[in-house]
N, C-alpha and C positions, 0 to 999 in steps of 0.2 A: 733474843734468842738464848734458851736455857741450856745448861750442860749436865752431864753425870760425873759423880764422883768414880774415880777409877778403881776405888778400893771397895765402896759399898753400893755403889750405882745410886746414891741418892741424888735426886735432882736439885741443881743449884742454879743460882742466878748467874749472869754473866760477870757480875762485879765481885763475886765471892772468889776469894784467893785460897780458903782452906775450907774443907767440908765440916760444916756445923754438926755432923751426927758423929763422924770418926776421927776429925782433925787432920785428915790426910791433905797435903798441900794439893792445890789444884793446879794441873799442867796447862800452861796458857799458850804453849807451843802450838796446839791444834786448831786455835782460832783462825790464824792466818791460812791454814790448809783448808779449813771448813770454808771460810771466805773466798779463797781462791777456787775452790770446788763449785761454790755458788755462782761465782763469776763465770767459770767455764760453763756451768750449766746454761746461765743466761745467754753466754755468746752462743753457745750451741743451739739454744732455742731460736735466736735471733737468725743464725744460719740457716736453721731448718725452715723457718718461716720465709726467708729470702729464696730458699731452694724451691719452696712451693710456689712463689711468686714467679721466680724464672720459669718454672715448668708450666704455670698457667700462661705465661707470656709466649712460650715457645708454642703452645697450643694454638693460641689465637693467631700468631703471626706465620705459623707454619704455611707453606705454598701448597695449594690444591693441586691434586692430580687431574690434568686435564680429561683423563678418561672418568673421573669421578663426576666431573661437572655435568649437569643435565643438558642435553641438546635442544635448542630452540628452533622450531620449524616455523618460518613466518607464515601467516595465514592472509591469503588475500580474498577481499570481497569481491563477488562478481560484478562487473559493471553493469548497472541499470540503463536500460534504453532511454533515450530521451522521448518526450512527449510527442506523439503523433509518428513515431519511427516504427515500421513494420519490422517484426524479427521473423527469422524462418519459420518457427513454431506457430506463429499467430496468423491465420489466415487473413487475408485482406477483406475488408467489409464489402459486401456487394452493393452495387449502385442499385437505385430504386427501379431502373429500367429491367436490369438482370433479375432482380427480386420479383418483378411483375411477370417476368417471362417465365420463370421457374416454378414459383410458388402459388400463383395466383390461378384459381379454377377458370375453365373454359366458359363457364356461366358468366362469370364476371367480365370476361375478355369479350364475349359476345355483346353484352350490354354496352361496354365502353365502345366496341367498334360501331355499334348500331348508332349511337348517339352522335359520334363524330362523322360518320357518313351522312345522316339525315341533317345534320348542320351545314355540311357542303352542298347537299341537295337543295336546302331551303335557300341558301344563298344564290344558287344557280337559277331557282325559279324567279326569283325576283330580277333576273337580267332583263326579261321581255319588258317589265314595267319600266326599266330605266330606258330602254330604246323607245318606249312609247311617251317619254317625257315627265316620268314620275320621278322626280329628283329625290324624293324621300326614300325611295327604295335603295338608295346608296348606302343608307344607315343600316339597313337589313343586310345588304350583301357583305358589307364590310364586317358586320358583328358576326354572321353565321359562318362566313368563310374563316375568319381568324379563329373563333371558338373550335371549329372543326379541326384545324390544323393543330391546334394547341392541345385538344383532347386525345389525338391520335399520338400525339408524340410525348407529351408530358405525363398523362394518365393521372392528372389531379382532380379530386372530386369536387372540387369548387368550380370547376369549369362547366360541367353538365349541369351544376345547380344554376349557374348564371344563365345558361341556355334555357333550362326550364323555366325560370323566373320571367325571362324576356319573352318567351313563347307564350306563356300564360297570360301576361299583360296584353300581347299583340292579339291572342285569341278574344278575350274580353272586348278589346276595343272593335274588332272585326264583326263579332256579334252584334254589339251594340249599334253599328253603323249600316250594316248590310243584313243582318239575321243570319247570315251564313258562318258556321264555326269553320276555322281554319287553324293549322297548326296543332291539331289535336294529337297527331301521332308523335310529333317532337315533344309535347308536353308529357305524354305517358312514358315514352322511352326515356325521357330525361330524368324522370323521377326514379325510375329503376336503377338507372346507371348511376345516379348521385348515390343512392343508398348503397349498392355493391361496391362501387368504387371508394366510397369512405372506409369500406371494411379492409380493402387492399392497402389503403394508405395508413389506417391504423396499424395494421399487422406489420408494415415495414417500419413504422415508428418504434413499435415494440421490439423489433429486432435490432434496431440501431441502439436502444438502450439497454437490453439484456445481452446481445450477442448471440442469441440462441434462435436458430432456424425453426420455422414450424415444421411439425411432423407431417402434416398432410395439407394438400392444397386449400388456400384461404377461399371460402364460399360466402 
């Protein structure tokens, strides 16, 4: 650190005791004050730094006002219904019987009823043959009666198809043996009943897959 001559303000070194310009003795009593002042400044600087750190610490550790804290509202997800459980807003699926009664045209119902009734009649026609000792007629009676009941109750298109095939085979055998055709009515009605009833079954299957009811009767 350099110092000034008090007489001519010449810049001197710390070790100089006389001014080399004017010869004035250098007063060394200010060195301690200057050093002390410097030390005070350093202490002041440290204190200021500490004050800043304390201020920052106070900012970080200060208690939050409960009113300033954000309010948390818990969110609850709606419970999902288990598989196969009906909810009030989801209509119950129609059974095939109810679907047939409400959305199948009268034409399909007419052909289905016709083949069912004809099957029962064909079974009844074979009863006299059974009484006459024709045991083979038992097969015809059991087949036609069971098919007629199932057609009228279940409305499955495979049932009139089975009656049609059976009646067709029986008609071919009868013509080959006696030359007299029989079972032609059952054969014709069975073909139409199979075609139309399959449309009704397919429409119900589509409804089960999509859940959408038909806008007009199935024909």
